N, C-alpha and C positions, 0 to 999 in steps of 0.2 A: 448615418449608416452608410457603409461603403458596399457597393454591389458590383461584383465582377461577373460578367457573362462570358462563358467560354463556349465556343461552337466548334463541333468536330464532326467529321464524316469518316467512317471507318469501312474499309473493304476487307473482308476476311478472305481466307484462302480459296473459298468456293466462288468468289466474285460477287457475293451478295452485297448490296449497298445498304448500310444502316443509316437511317435518317439522322441529320444533325440533331443533337440534344443540347439543351441548355443546362448549365450547372451554375448554381447560385452559391456564392460565398458571402456570408454576412459577417461583418466585423464591427463589434461594439467598441467605438473609439474610447469610451470611458475606461474600459478595462485594458485595452491594448496599449494605451499610452503609459500605463503605470509600470509595466515590466517589459522593456524592449529587449530584443535579442542583442547580446553584446559580444558574441564570439561565433566562430564557424563550427559547424557540426561535422566531425570527421570520423571515419570508420577505417581502422587498419585491417590488415589481412589475417591477423591472428584469430584463431578459434577460441573464443572466450567461454570458460565453463559457465553453465547456466544452472538455475535452481537455487534453492535455499538450504543452507547448511543447518542452521538452528535459528530459532527465535526466542526472545526473552520477553515475558509478560510482566508488566508493572502495574499495580493498582494505582489508579489516578489519585487516590487520597493519600498515597504514601510517598510521593516523589514530586519535586518541583524542578523546573528547568530554567537555565539562563541562556539567552541567545545573543549572537552578535548582530550587526546591522543587516547582514544578509539572510538571517533566519537560521543559521547553523547553531546546533546545540553546543554550548561551550562549557556547561556545568550541569551536573545532576546531583541533587541533594535528597537523600532518602530520610524520611521521618524515622524516629526511633521504632525499631521492631519490624520495619518493612524491608523486603528483599525483592529481587527479581526472580522470575521462575522460568527455568529452561524448558523449552519444548524441543526435543531432539528430532532432527531431520533424518530420514532414511527413505530410500527408494522413492523420492519425490512426494513424500507424505505432507509436505508443507507447500502451499501455493499462495503467492501474492498476485492479485489482479487489480487493474485500475480501469476506470472509464472516466470520461469528462463529465464534470458536474458544473453546469453553468447556471448562474443566477444573475439578476440585475446588478448586484453589487460586486460580484467577483466570479472568477472561473477557477475552480479547483478540481480535485480528483475525488471520485467515489472509489475508495480503496477497500478491498476485502482481503482478509487473511484467513486461510483455511488450513486446518491441520487435523490429524487423527490422534486419538487418545484412547487408552484402555477404558472399557466400560465396567471394570471390576470394582471401582471405588465410587460409591454413591455420593460421598461428601465432596470428593474432588470434582465430580461432574456438576454438582450443585453450585460449587464455588465458581466454576467457569461460566455456568449458565447465567449467574446473577451479577457477575463482575463488570467493571468498566476499566478499560486498559489502555496504556501506551504500549507499543510493541517495538522492540529493537530487532531488526532483521539483519542476520549475518548471511550473506550470499556465498555461494561456492566460488565466485570469482574474486572474493576478498572485499567487495564493496559492502559497507555497513551503513544502514540508514534507519531513521525512525518513522513509524506510522502511527497516526492517531494524536499527534501533538496538537493540531488545530481543533480537531473534534474527536474525543476519545472513542475507542471502539467498544462495542457491546456485542453480545451473542445474538446473531441474527439467523443462525442455522444450527441445528443440533440433530443430526441424522444417525439413526441406529437401526441396524437390521440384524436380528438374532440369528439369521441363517446365512449371513455373508460378512465380508470384510474382516474376517478373523476376530469377530467380536469387538471391533473398534468402532468408536463414535467419530463421525466427521463433524468437526466444529467449524463454524464460520463466524468471524468477527468483522463487523463493519460499523460505520458511524450511523447513529440513529436517523430515521427518516426525518427530513426537514432540516438537517444540519447543513452548514455551509460547505462541508467537505474538507479534504486534507491535501497536503503535499507529501511527497517522499522527502523527508527532512534530513539534511546532512547533520553529522555529529562528529566532533573531534575524536581522534583515535584514543586519546587518554581517557575521555569520558565514556566511550563505549567499553573500554577495558574495565573501567570502574564498575559499570553496570553488570558486565559479565561476571566480575569477581564477587558480586553480591548474590549470585544465583544460589537458590536453595537446592 
């Protein structure tokens, strides 16, 4: 274990002296050596559009993926009768959030996908509630990626208020408790287009 100790003393505008504090950074060498940083991280001055344009849900039992050496999805094969299902984005009704999920074996992400849907169809709500999904995320910036490839997402939140939110249900999909977590997985453009074209 590598331990770094940083010591700092800060004077604020009023002249108060804040005592030096210790900051501990722990680095698990077993995980860190597997995926080393291989390029610079640069940010240009352009204002990038944010938010999610649309997402596409796929039942895990109805599709298989092929990957290249870097983990990018290079092929998607649907089983007979299976499709992808569009969830339309509007006014930021779709949100993707991540946090670090660290285990002894690996360090991945806890990813949640939230969206709003009408409460008018009991059968549709039940299907969403009971399903297990891979999710294709189409962002407003043009970036497209997959979520749930390593650990499929299930319904972890299903919030409805009869007096609010215009009668919409807020659904949250995330990996089951105890799973190893996910990455935001890259996908080839032609593969994402094929998935979108299968949308019901």
